[in-house]
N, C-alpha and C positions, 0 to 999 in steps of 0.2 A: 490473736487468731485471725487468719485471713478470711475473706468472705466466701471465695469460691475455690474449690479444688477441682482441677481438670484432670480426669483419669483417662490415660491413653494406653491401651494395651498394644504392645509392639511384638510382632512376629515376622521376621524376614521382610521388613519394609524399608530397606535401604534406599529404594528408588524415590520414595515419597515422603520419608520421615522429616527431612529438613524443611521441605515446603510446608508440611503440616504444622510443625513447630513455629515456623515464622508467622503463619497466619494466626496462631494463638498469642504469640508474644507481641504482636502489633495491635492488640485490642485497645480500644479507647478506655476501657475500664481496667484499672491497674491493680486492684486488690485481689489477686488470685495467685495460686501456685499450680504447677504442673507436676503430676505424679505419673512418671513413665514406668510402666510395668513390662519388663522384658520377659516374654514367655518362652525362654529357651531358644532365642534366635541363633541361627547358624551363619548369618551373613554379617555385614558391617553395621547392622542396626545398633548394637551395643556401643560401638565406637562413636557413632554419630550422637547417640544419647549422652555419652560421657563428655563429648566436646561441648554440647549445649549446657550440661550441668556445670562444667568448669567456667563457661562464659557467663552463665546466669545462676550463680550459686544461691541467690535469694529466691529464685523463681522456680527452678527446675530441680526435681529429685528423681533419681533412678533407683528402682527396686527390681531385683533380678530373682527369677524363680525357674523351676523346671517347667517344661512344656506341659500344660494342662488344659489348654483351650481358652477362648476369650472370656467365658463366664468366670473361671477361677481367677484369671488376671484382673477382671473388673472387681471381683470380691476383695482381692488383695489391695487394689487401689482404694476401695472404699474404706478398708480397715486402716490404711495409711493416711487417709485424708484428714485434714485439720480444719477445713472450711465449714462455714454454716450451710453452704449449698455445694452440691456435687454435679459437675457437668461431665459428659461422656463424649469422647471423640475417637474415631478410628484413625489409625496411623496413615491412612491414605486420603482422608477427607480434609476439607478446608472450611474455615470460618471467615465471615466478613467482619470488618473491624468493629462494628456496632453491636455485635451479637450479644456479648456478655452484659454490656451496659443496659440494653433494652430488656433483657430477660430478668436481670436482678431487680430493676425498677418495677417490672411487672409483678414479680413474685412477692416483693416487699409490700406492694400496694394491695395484695390479696389477703384474705383471712387465712387462718392456720389450716382450714379444711382443704385448701388448695395446696397440693403437695408437689405438683409437677407442672412445668411450663415448657412448651415446645414452639418451634417456629416452622415456617415453610422451608423447603429445600429443593434444589434442582439437581438433576443428574447431569454429569458431564463425562467426557472422555477426551482423547487426544484430538478428536475432530470438532469438538465444540459442545455447547450446552444443548441438552435434549429438549426439543419443543414437542411435548407430548400432546397428541390429539385428545379431544374431550373423552373418548372412550377409555383412555388409559389414566385419566386424571382421578385422583382420590379426593374425597371431601376432607376438610380440616375442621372437625368438630371441637367443641370445648364443653366443659361441665362434667357430667357423669358419662364417660365415654367408654365404659368397660366393654360393652357389646360391640361398639365400633372397632375397637382395637382387636378383638378376637376375630371379627369378620374380615377386615382388610388391612389392619394396622396402619393408620394414617400418620403415625408418629415416627419421623425419621430419627434414627439412633443418634447421629451427631448433633441433633438440635435440642437435646433434652437437658434441662436443669431441674434438679430434685433437691428438696430439703433433706439434709443428711439424717435428720431425726426420723424420717419416714422408713428408712431401712431397718430400724430397730423394731418396727411394728410388723412389717411384711416380710422381712428376711432379705437375703441377697439373691443373686442370680442362681438359677438352677444349673449346677455344674454337670449334670447328666446330659445336657443338651449341647451339641456341637454346632448348632445353627438355630436361628430364630429365638435364641435365649433372651434377646432384647424384647421381643414381642411378648413373651411370657412375663417378663419383669414389669413392663409398662401395664399389662393387663392386671396384674396383682396390685400394683399401685393404684390404678384407676378403680379397682373394686372397693377401695377404702377411702381414697382421696379424690377430690375434684381435680380437673385438668384445665389449665389456662393456655391460651394461644396468643403468640405475637404474630399477627398476620402479615409477615414480611418474609422475603427470601433472605435468610441470613446464613445459610449453610450450602456448601457444594458437596454433593455425594458422588464420589468417583466410581464409575463403572469400568471394569477391566476384566480381562479373561481369567484372572486368578481369583475373582471374587467368589466368596462362599455361596452367595445367593444364586449362582448360576446352576447349582445342582438341583434340578427341578424335582426329581423323584425323592431325593433326601429331604428337601424342603416340605413337600406334601406329607411325607411320612411323619416328620417331626410336628407338623401342624396337627395331624390327627392325634398324636400322643399328647400334645398340649391341651387340645380340646377335651380329650378324655380325662386328663388330670383335673381340669377345671370343673368338669361335670361331676366327678367324684366329690369334689369339695362342695358343690352345690347340693348334692344328694345328702351329704352329712349335715349341711345347714338346713335341710328340708325346705328348700326354695323350689317349689314345683314349677313356677313360671320360668325361672332361669334354667332348670333342668330341661324343660321342653325346648327352650331356645337352643341350648347347647346340643341337644339330640338332633334337631334339624340341621344345625351347622355341621355336626359331625357327619351326617349323611351327605351333605353337600361336598365336604372335603373328600370323602371316600369316592364320590362320583368323579371328582376332578382327578384323583389318583387312578381310578379305573380307566378314565378316558386317556390319560397319559399312557397307560400300558397298551391300550388299543392302538393308539397312534404309532407305537413302536413295535407292533406285531406280537406282543406278549399276551395272547388271548387267554391262556389259563390263569395267569395272575390277575388279569382284568376281570375275568368271570368271578373269581373268589372275592375280590374287593367290591364289585358291584352287587354281589349277593349280600354282603355285609351291609352295604348302603341301603338295600331294600329292607333288611331286617330292622334298621334303625328308623327309617321313614320312607314310605312307599311314594313314588312319583312316576309320572309317565315317561319323562326323559331318561330316568334310570332304567326303566323297563326296556326302552328302545336300545340303550347301550348294552344291556345285558343280553338281549336277543342277538344284537350285532356281534357279540363275542363268539357266537357259534358259526358265523359265516367264514368262508375261506379268506385267507389273508390277502390274496390279490384283489378280491372284491372289496375288502375294507380299504385298501390303498386307493382304488379307483373312486370309491365313495368319498374318501377324505379329500382327494384332489378336486372332485366335483364341488364339494362344500366350500373349499377355499376359492374356487373360481367364481362361485355364485356370491359368496360373502368374503371378499378379500379383507385381510386385516388392514386397518388404517396405517399409512406410513408414518415413520418417526423422522422428522426433520431435525437437523443439527445446526446450531448457530455459532460459528467461530467468533463473530463479533461480540455476542453476548458473553462468551467465556473470557475474551480479552478485556471486556469492560470490568468484569468481576476481578480478574487478576490485576488489572491496573489499580483498582481500588485498594486491594491488599498491599500492592507494592508502594502506593502513595502513603498508606498508613505506616508501613515498615520504615520508609525513609524519614517521615516525620518532618515538622517544621524546623528551620535552623534555630539553634539556641546559642546563647552567649557562652563562650568558653568551650565550644565543642572542638575536639582535636580534628584537624583537617590535614589530609595528605597533600603536599604541595610539591610540584616539580621545580618551583622557583626558589624556595628558601635554601640558603647555603648550609645551614646547620640548625639544630633544634632550638638554640637560644638566640635566634636571629631577632634583632630589634626592628620593629616595623615603624615607619614614619606615620604620622597622623593622616587621616583622610584628607586628601587634597594637598598634602605637603610635598616637599621636594622628593623626587624619586618615585612618586606614585604615577603609574601609567596604566592604561586599560589593559585587560587581559588579552593575550595574543595566543594563537595556536602555535605550538612548537614547530619550527620549520624542520623539514626533512634533513636528517644528519646532525641535528643539534645535540649537544651534550645532555645526557639524562642523569640527574642526580640520584643517589641511592634512596631506597624507600624509607630509610630512617630519618630523612630530612623532613621534619614536621614542625608545625608551629600552631599556636592557638590564635585563631582569627577572631578579633572582636566583632560584635554585631555591627552591621552597617558598612564594613569594609568590602569594597567591590572586588579588588584584586590585589595580589601581592606585587612588590616591586620586582623589576626585572633584574636578573643576576648577570653581571658581566661575565663574558665567556660562554654564554649560551647562544651564540650566533650561529650562522650557517657554516658548516665545515667546508673547507676548500678541497675540491677533488684533486687527486694526485695527477701528475703529468702522465701522458701516455707512455706505456712501457714499464711503468712502476707497478708493483703488486701490493704495496703497503700504503696505508693512509697516514697522512700527516696529522699533527695535532690540530684541533679546531682553531680557526682563525680568531685571534683576540681583537 
């Protein structure tokens, strides 16, 4: 049995899948398997996954299913997992090389009541790593963090490592959710188990236009539904303190949804949502927003512009250098140190069974760049380079080609 099963749901991710798999396969911790769950992709993602499965048959497994959403894909991946721990990764995010090694060591050093460990993550896009101002930064708590996850979800989905036995107690992902299903899952785990933290940036979370989290209205509506579900469970458990906390949190999310409707001119929808927020928990700011929903739309637009002018949102800077630093670390781990007996492609060896002279022997010359016009040997000309050999011997006939005389349109053979 392997130690870690990495579950990656894949849906139309041909642009990023190979990069994501490379970041997993270059982990310094080697006792893992990758379970790719193709969720009915219509692009080249299944072909890319099959190529990696053929290249790494001991590491990569591909499971195909009809499209049912990320929750059903993760549940199928958990059912197919054979590891002691289960890690989750989206098909467009990246891991740094030390991620699994540090998390497995942390989780094995913890008692059985710790069921989940996560790390810090940074967002990035094509322009670089996002340098979030303090107003946008989320805390990274550990211990009993059930309320923190429901309030602001500080647990990045690609950073999670869970004991597989925990799913037998709390169940799998809620397949009725098409978004924030991960927040609901981490909250249910944190309700029963403690959560540990590796306080390092070990994951890169990609932000792009096609991301599901961009749908603000859908996200807020699903958050309202998740909070209501957890409140019903708390009422059945007769936990009055938790019910009061979830009721206040529900009123806050309803206020956020109503304010979203107001900013987009949907006054009737905003009025209904804000009225429901007042029924849950009465507050002054909800009353102000509710009264504002009766104002004319041009007046609301002017007030919103004045509010933004008086309290502008902090800008988000982006660092291409930081992104390049992370990518270089992944590329260095992917390349790895030179090992004895590694097949090396060479442009100097005349054929595959070429006998090489010992280091410093006759025929050994320093490596040179191929001159322009030199003869290029076929790609099948390979040899196994022993450790310590600096360069291969030069092949006769790989010299500079003699240019043809003027008036001729054909090239002669390379000069011997």
